[in-house]
Backbone bond lengths (Angstrom), bond angles and torsions (degrees), N, CA, C in turn:
res aa  C-N    CA-C-N  psi(-1)  N-CA   C-N-CA  omega(-1)  CA-C   N-CA-C  phi
1 X - - - 1.456 - - 1.527 109.65 -
2 X 1.312 116.26 150.33 1.457 120.02 175.49 1.527 110.44 -69.47
3 X 1.327 115.54 157.35 1.470 121.65 173.57 1.523 108.21 -113.50
4 X 1.335 116.07 171.24 1.467 120.74 177.37 1.520 110.45 -57.42
5 X 1.332 117.26 -38.71 1.468 120.98 179.20 1.528 112.16 -60.10
6 X 1.327 117.15 -26.16 1.460 120.76 -179.33 1.523 111.84 -60.61
7 X 1.345 115.64 -25.69 1.455 119.67 -172.89 1.526 113.02 -112.43
8 X 1.341 116.04 18.77 1.463 118.37 174.90 1.525 111.24 -68.06
9 X 1.331 117.02 -28.88 1.464 121.99 175.85 1.535 107.80 -125.78
10 X 1.330 117.78 79.23 1.468 120.19 -173.27 1.521 114.51 -63.96
11 X 1.330 118.05 -24.29 1.460 119.39 -174.23 1.521 113.20 -64.57
12 X 1.340 118.38 -19.86 1.468 117.75 179.71 1.529 111.76 -69.87
13 X 1.339 117.39 -9.40 1.462 120.80 176.02 1.528 111.83 -86.15
14 X 1.343 117.92 -0.35 1.454 120.01 -178.75 1.523 112.94 -72.09
15 X 1.314 117.85 -16.09 1.456 119.55 175.74 1.525 108.67 -64.87
16 X 1.310 115.00 147.98 1.457 120.73 -171.84 1.533 112.81 -50.05
17 X 1.307 114.90 115.58 1.468 123.50 175.42 1.529 114.02 51.59
18 X 1.328 116.08 35.96 1.462 119.64 177.23 1.522 111.61 -76.75
19 X 1.315 116.84 -15.42 1.460 121.11 176.45 1.519 109.49 -79.48
20 X 1.316 116.49 131.68 1.462 121.59 172.92 1.528 107.27 -87.19
21 X 1.324 116.41 108.70 1.459 120.85 -171.65 1.524 112.46 -64.00
22 X 1.335 116.96 -37.65 1.460 120.36 178.72 1.533 111.17 -65.08
23 X 1.320 115.70 -47.69 1.475 119.45 179.08 1.525 111.09 -62.85
24 X 1.332 116.67 -37.25 1.461 118.83 178.38 1.525 110.93 -66.44
25 X 1.333 117.55 -42.34 1.467 120.52 179.91 1.529 110.72 -59.45
26 X 1.338 117.45 -40.70 1.465 120.50 177.88 1.530 110.81 -64.86
27 X 1.331 116.87 -41.95 1.465 121.39 177.10 1.526 110.20 -63.75
28 X 1.312 116.76 -44.10 1.464 122.67 179.24 1.530 110.37 -58.03
29 X 1.327 116.53 -44.89 1.466 120.90 -179.53 1.525 111.17 -64.90
30 X 1.342 117.07 -41.21 1.464 120.09 -175.68 1.525 113.41 -78.41
31 X 1.329 117.63 -37.47 1.467 120.23 -169.44 1.524 115.79 -110.82
32 X 1.345 118.50 -20.88 1.454 119.77 -169.61 1.525 113.33 -121.97
33 X 1.324 117.70 -42.68 1.470 121.58 -171.02 1.525 112.77 -76.21
34 X 1.329 113.73 163.38 1.464 123.28 174.18 1.525 112.35 59.21
35 X 1.324 113.88 45.01 1.457 122.01 -179.15 1.520 110.70 -137.57
36 X 1.324 114.68 155.08 1.467 122.04 170.01 1.521 107.75 -108.94
37 X 1.309 115.99 121.96 1.463 122.61 178.82 1.525 107.84 -101.66
38 X 1.320 116.50 120.40 1.460 121.67 178.83 1.521 108.62 -109.53
39 X 1.324 115.77 122.54 1.461 122.18 -177.44 1.523 109.61 -113.39
40 X 1.323 116.21 132.14 1.462 122.04 178.02 1.525 108.36 -97.72
41 X 1.334 115.43 124.34 1.460 122.14 -178.03 1.525 109.64 -93.86
42 X 1.334 117.30 137.10 1.472 120.52 -174.27 1.520 114.08 -95.28
43 X 1.356 117.39 -6.63 1.461 119.65 -178.67 1.523 110.54 -135.52
44 X 1.339 116.06 146.80 1.455 120.44 173.55 1.511 114.03 85.80
45 X 1.341 114.33 -174.78 1.462 121.36 -174.62 1.523 113.20 -78.10
46 X 1.339 116.69 -26.25 1.468 120.07 179.74 1.524 108.46 -79.23
47 X 1.311 116.53 109.16 1.469 120.82 -174.66 1.519 112.94 -83.94
48 X 1.329 116.09 -35.66 1.465 118.40 178.58 1.518 109.92 -157.36
49 X 1.323 114.75 157.42 1.456 121.63 175.63 1.523 108.46 -133.00
50 X 1.320 115.27 156.68 1.460 121.92 176.86 1.522 109.12 -121.57
51 X 1.315 116.04 141.53 1.455 121.20 172.86 1.520 107.94 -125.06
52 X 1.318 116.20 126.39 1.463 121.57 178.22 1.522 108.55 -107.79
53 X 1.312 115.87 122.31 1.455 121.81 -175.49 1.520 109.50 -125.44
54 X 1.316 116.09 121.11 1.461 121.64 -179.91 1.529 110.11 -114.24
55 X 1.310 115.73 156.39 1.459 119.80 -179.41 1.514 112.52 -56.45
56 X 1.321 116.81 -38.49 1.460 121.88 -177.22 1.526 112.52 -66.48
57 X 1.345 117.57 -11.42 1.473 119.90 175.55 1.522 111.86 -71.41
58 X 1.327 117.80 -27.60 1.461 120.86 -171.22 1.527 113.52 -59.47
59 X 1.340 120.85 -48.11 1.470 118.88 -179.10 1.533 113.16 -57.11
60 X 1.317 116.78 -39.40 1.466 119.29 -179.93 1.523 110.79 -69.86
61 X 1.335 117.41 -38.83 1.464 120.39 -179.67 1.523 111.56 -60.40
62 X 1.325 116.78 -38.81 1.466 119.50 -178.54 1.528 112.16 -89.11
63 X 1.337 117.23 1.01 1.461 120.95 170.93 1.506 116.38 88.60
64 X 1.326 119.02 20.31 1.468 119.65 -176.49 1.529 112.52 -64.24
65 X 1.321 118.00 -17.50 1.463 120.59 176.90 1.534 111.55 -64.47
66 X 1.331 117.26 -16.55 1.463 120.78 -179.11 1.522 112.56 -94.83
67 X 1.335 118.27 -3.26 1.454 121.02 -178.39 1.525 111.03 -82.84
68 X 1.323 115.74 140.51 1.468 120.73 170.34 1.526 108.26 -93.26
69 X 1.288 116.60 156.38 1.475 123.00 170.36 1.521 114.72 70.20
70 X 1.338 119.43 18.20 1.461 119.22 171.86 1.529 108.41 -78.27
71 X 1.334 117.93 150.92 1.465 119.80 -178.26 1.531 113.33 -61.52
72 X 1.336 117.04 -24.57 1.462 120.24 179.40 1.518 109.70 -147.36
73 X 1.322 116.13 148.68 1.465 122.00 174.41 1.527 110.91 -97.45
74 X 1.334 117.53 -7.18 1.462 121.12 -178.85 1.524 110.39 -78.47
75 X 1.342 115.62 129.01 1.469 120.42 -176.80 1.524 111.81 -60.26
76 X 1.337 117.72 -38.95 1.469 119.72 -178.21 1.527 110.93 -64.74
77 X 1.326 117.97 -39.07 1.469 121.15 178.28 1.523 110.86 -72.22
78 X 1.324 116.92 -38.26 1.460 120.42 176.87 1.531 110.38 -62.28
79 X 1.334 115.73 -39.32 1.464 119.35 179.57 1.528 110.83 -63.99
80 X 1.324 117.12 -41.25 1.472 120.16 177.08 1.526 110.91 -61.53
81 X 1.333 116.27 -36.37 1.475 119.76 179.07 1.529 111.20 -71.81
82 X 1.317 117.80 -30.69 1.463 119.88 172.64 1.528 110.21 -66.67
83 X 1.331 115.98 -40.79 1.462 120.50 -178.21 1.529 112.59 -69.55
84 X 1.338 116.75 -35.08 1.473 117.25 -178.84 1.534 112.30 -90.70
85 X 1.339 117.13 0.80 1.451 120.80 175.88 1.516 115.09 87.01
86 X 1.341 117.51 1.65 1.468 119.92 178.22 1.531 110.35 -62.60
87 X 1.326 116.07 -44.26 1.460 120.88 177.39 1.523 108.86 -95.65
88 X 1.325 115.02 113.39 1.466 121.23 173.20 1.526 107.13 -135.02
89 X 1.327 117.87 -175.03 1.458 119.37 -176.51 1.534 112.24 -62.90
90 X 1.321 117.01 -40.19 1.463 119.24 -179.72 1.527 110.58 -63.80
91 X 1.323 116.44 -40.77 1.464 120.84 178.63 1.525 109.94 -63.65
92 X 1.347 117.34 -42.90 1.463 120.61 -178.42 1.519 111.80 -66.36
93 X 1.337 116.71 -37.86 1.466 120.20 176.64 1.523 110.52 -63.56
94 X 1.330 116.39 -47.29 1.466 120.63 -177.35 1.526 111.48 -66.36
95 X 1.321 116.02 -34.04 1.458 120.24 -177.19 1.520 112.01 -70.61
96 X 1.341 116.54 -42.77 1.470 119.55 -176.37 1.525 108.56 -161.61
97 X 1.327 116.50 89.75 1.465 120.79 -175.30 1.528 111.59 -64.57
98 X 1.327 117.47 -32.22 1.467 120.70 178.77 1.519 110.81 -64.01
99 X 1.319 117.03 -47.13 1.470 121.20 178.44 1.528 110.02 -64.67
100 X 1.323 116.66 -39.03 1.462 119.74 -179.86 1.527 110.85 -60.90
101 X 1.319 117.16 -47.01 1.462 120.78 -179.97 1.524 111.31 -63.45
102 X 1.316 116.04 -37.71 1.465 120.09 -176.50 1.515 112.65 -72.60
103 X 1.334 118.03 -35.10 1.462 121.40 -170.78 1.522 114.78 -113.82
104 X 1.335 118.67 1.00 1.464 119.91 -173.97 1.530 112.98 -63.11
105 X 1.331 118.94 -26.26 1.463 119.69 179.87 1.531 112.25 -65.83
106 X 1.317 117.85 -22.37 1.470 120.27 176.81 1.524 111.36 -57.77
107 X 1.329 116.24 -34.82 1.465 120.37 -176.06 1.525 111.81 -64.19
108 X 1.330 116.81 -21.99 1.465 120.08 -177.80 1.525 112.39 -67.37
109 X 1.328 117.61 -19.08 1.463 118.59 179.18 1.529 112.18 -84.67
110 X 1.307 118.35 -20.15 1.471 120.69 -175.63 1.525 113.38 -56.40
111 X 1.340 119.78 -42.09 1.472 118.69 179.67 1.520 114.39 -63.24
112 X 1.346 117.22 -15.60 1.465 120.72 178.89 1.526 112.41 -86.91
113 X 1.322 117.72 -7.91 1.463 120.13 -172.83 1.525 112.83 -58.30
114 X 1.338 116.60 -46.63 1.469 117.60 -175.81 1.523 110.36 -61.28
115 X 1.323 117.65 -49.05 1.469 120.57 -179.79 1.518 111.26 -63.14
116 X 1.325 117.02 -37.14 1.461 120.37 -178.43 1.517 111.81 -65.83
117 X 1.327 116.66 -47.06 1.461 119.78 -175.43 1.521 112.76 -78.72
118 X 1.324 117.41 -41.28 1.465 119.78 -174.72 1.527 113.44 -89.83
119 X 1.311 116.75 -36.03 1.470 119.83 -176.39 1.518 112.57 -109.33
120 X 1.334 116.74 -2.32 1.481 124.56 -176.37 1.521 111.48 41.48
121 X 1.346 114.78 47.44 1.467 121.95 177.52 1.526 109.14 -88.86
122 X 1.308 115.39 69.14 1.451 123.07 -179.71 1.523 107.06 -171.21
123 X 1.324 116.11 170.93 1.456 118.85 171.84 1.523 108.18 -81.32
124 X 1.318 116.90 132.00 1.461 121.54 176.81 1.521 106.89 -119.98
125 X 1.333 116.26 119.10 1.457 120.30 -174.16 1.526 110.82 -136.03
126 X 1.318 115.64 140.44 1.452 120.46 166.45 1.526 107.46 -82.48
127 X 1.309 116.20 146.15 1.461 122.05 -174.67 1.522 109.49 -115.26
128 X 1.337 115.59 136.72 1.463 119.18 167.65 1.516 105.75 -82.79
129 X 1.306 115.59 100.26 1.461 122.20 -166.98 1.528 112.88 -52.48
130 X 1.338 116.29 -43.48 1.469 118.56 -174.66 1.523 113.82 -78.44
131 X 1.340 118.20 5.04 1.464 120.68 177.04 1.526 112.10 -90.54
132 X 1.327 117.30 1.26 1.458 121.32 -178.46 1.527 107.84 -147.19
133 X 1.321 116.47 124.12 1.465 120.63 -175.63 1.528 111.35 -59.46
134 X 1.349 116.37 -43.55 1.462 119.49 -179.45 1.516 112.63 -65.55
135 X 1.341 116.73 -41.60 1.458 120.30 178.61 1.528 110.82 -66.20
136 X 1.325 116.24 -37.95 1.470 120.29 177.91 1.526 110.04 -63.62
137 X 1.322 116.31 -45.63 1.468 120.68 -178.60 1.522 111.50 -64.51
138 X 1.347 116.99 -40.34 1.461 120.73 -177.85 1.530 112.94 -90.26
139 X 1.337 116.11 0.44 1.475 122.50 177.97 1.532 111.35 59.93
140 X 1.324 114.94 50.07 1.469 121.91 -178.10 1.523 109.56 -91.98
141 X 1.341 116.60 126.22 1.463 121.65 179.12 1.526 112.89 -114.66
142 X 1.331 116.14 -11.30 1.453 119.60 -175.35 1.520 108.24 -159.38
143 X 1.343 116.96 149.76 1.455 119.83 177.72 1.524 110.73 -135.44
144 X 1.337 115.07 149.29 1.455 123.90 163.10 1.528 103.97 -108.21
145 X 1.325 117.11 121.13 1.461 120.52 -174.76 1.525 110.90 -114.91
146 X 1.346 115.10 125.71 1.460 122.29 175.62 1.518 109.11 -106.54
147 X 1.323 117.00 129.65 1.462 122.16 -179.03 1.521 111.51 -118.26
148 X 1.320 118.36 29.95 1.461 121.60 -173.44 1.527 114.23 -85.97
149 X 1.338 117.44 17.92 1.449 120.31 -178.31 1.522 108.13 -157.26
150 X 1.342 117.79 177.07 1.468 119.26 176.38 1.528 112.61 -61.27
151 X 1.316 116.45 -24.30 1.463 120.10 176.74 1.523 110.26 -99.98
152 X 1.324 114.69 159.28 1.466 121.57 178.21 1.529 107.41 -107.68
153 X 1.323 116.14 127.53 1.462 122.13 -179.99 1.518 109.14 -107.64
154 X 1.327 115.50 125.03 1.458 120.14 179.17 1.514 110.04 -113.31
155 X 1.321 115.39 131.72 1.453 120.57 163.21 1.520 104.88 -94.89
156 X 1.311 115.98 113.96 1.463 120.61 -176.54 1.526 109.23 -94.76
157 X 1.326 114.95 139.82 1.458 121.08 -179.43 1.518 109.49 -130.65
158 X 1.336 115.35 154.54 1.460 119.49 175.28 1.517 109.97 -130.35
159 X 1.322 115.11 157.76 1.466 120.35 -179.89 1.514 110.21 -62.00
160 X 1.317 114.98 144.03 1.462 120.69 178.14 1.518 108.25 -94.98
161 X 1.310 116.57 95.91 1.458 121.00 174.34 1.513 114.30 59.76
162 X 1.330 115.91 -130.30 1.458 122.61 -171.82 1.522 112.52 -73.04
163 X 1.316 117.42 -35.14 1.465 121.33 -176.44 1.521 110.06 -76.54
164 X 1.342 116.91 106.91 1.465 119.95 -174.48 1.523 113.35 -76.17
165 X 1.340 118.18 -3.68 1.458 120.46 178.37 1.525 112.61 -115.32
166 X 1.340 116.57 15.69 1.459 121.99 170.73 1.519 108.11 -117.67
167 X 1.332 115.66 128.33 1.457 121.57 -171.89 1.523 110.68 -124.56
168 X 1.329 115.02 153.48 1.465 121.42 173.85 1.526 108.29 -127.08
169 X 1.345 117.65 141.05 1.460 120.11 179.16 1.528 110.59 -65.87
170 X 1.336 116.26 140.70 1.460 119.55 -177.96 1.523 113.47 -123.14
171 X 1.344 118.49 -29.39 1.454 118.78 -177.44 1.526 110.54 -165.39
172 X 1.324 114.76 162.78 1.462 122.49 167.17 1.523 106.13 -114.67
173 X 1.330 116.61 129.92 1.465 120.03 175.63 1.521 109.00 -127.23
174 X 1.335 115.46 154.55 1.453 122.33 -176.95 1.523 108.54 -123.51
175 X 1.332 115.98 132.89 1.463 121.34 -176.05 1.520 109.81 -136.37
176 X 1.333 115.94 155.87 1.449 120.76 172.35 1.526 109.32 -73.36
177 X 1.335 115.56 145.30 1.457 120.65 -179.88 1.531 109.58 -58.18
178 X 1.340 116.20 135.07 1.468 123.00 -178.24 1.528 113.32 62.76
179 X 1.320 116.37 22.82 1.456 120.46 177.95 1.528 110.95 -64.65
180 X 1.319 115.77 141.78 1.468 120.68 177.32 1.524 111.21 -62.64
181 X 1.328 116.85 -23.34 1.469 119.81 -179.00 1.532 112.10 -69.42
182 X 1.338 117.71 -12.35 1.467 121.06 178.95 1.520 112.61 -93.59
183 X 1.320 117.76 -5.68 1.459 120.42 -176.75 1.521 109.65 -70.77
184 X 1.328 114.79 124.88 1.457 121.17 -178.88 1.520 107.79 -165.54
185 X 1.313 116.65 173.38 1.459 120.94 173.74 1.525 107.68 -91.90
186 X 1.343 115.32 123.40 1.454 121.58 -175.73 1.524 110.30 -121.60
187 X 1.322 114.71 153.70 1.465 121.53 168.26 1.525 106.70 -118.59
188 X 1.345 117.88 103.46 1.475 119.13 179.09 1.524 110.98 -65.08
189 X 1.316 115.92 145.79 1.460 121.78 175.41 1.524 108.64 -108.92
190 X 1.317 116.05 141.85 1.461 122.45 -178.93 1.528 107.37 -116.53
191 X 1.319 115.10 90.34 1.458 120.96 -171.75 1.526 109.72 -77.64
192 X 1.327 115.21 128.21 1.468 119.44 179.37 1.526 112.33 -109.25
193 X 1.322 117.13 -20.72 1.467 120.08 176.68 1.515 109.31 -162.07
194 X 1.316 115.92 163.74 1.462 120.07 178.69 1.518 110.79 -147.83
195 X 1.332 114.27 161.19 1.460 121.62 177.78 1.526 107.87 -135.14
196 X 1.319 116.71 145.93 1.460 121.40 179.11 1.525 108.55 -121.10
197 X 1.326 116.89 131.31 1.448 123.03 175.51 1.519 108.92 -129.47
198 X 1.328 116.90 146.55 1.464 120.14 175.76 1.524 110.35 -75.32
199 X 1.322 115.89 142.88 1.466 121.12 176.42 1.517 109.77 -83.54
């Protein structure tokens, strides 16, 4: 299994399929998933936000809903197959090479997850959803933005029901730097501390 030290320099995973998906899934389950992350904001009216992340979110984030020929379409079963190593990059290529080519860049954001959630080493912004057609369509209310490469990687989140300051991850998207598709009205958050609780 990967350790926290494995992700101190996430960019070395940008080489083609250098990430071991099975090892990452085990790390994700042990260190990242099934937790509530509470972030305290130091500026503005929004004092704190919560993010709830469950293991079953991972298959949807990496786009497995778009794959044909997987043994199951259920996220919970797909997650178990990631954890037991049934689903790896070779399996995903063999199952649906078209989907793999289209969505493989999503995997490049996974090595940033630990730093993003625990160290908030990324831009964290609330989004005015209706200021961007793509965000409106995908129901995006918040983003974690990584700029460590020529492309921009977004972890997109949406509000969880009634509580407008609790968010759940919904997708990973990849954009060209300074792309017009990223133009929207944002409220940057300035995180000064955080707390983690198990769900």
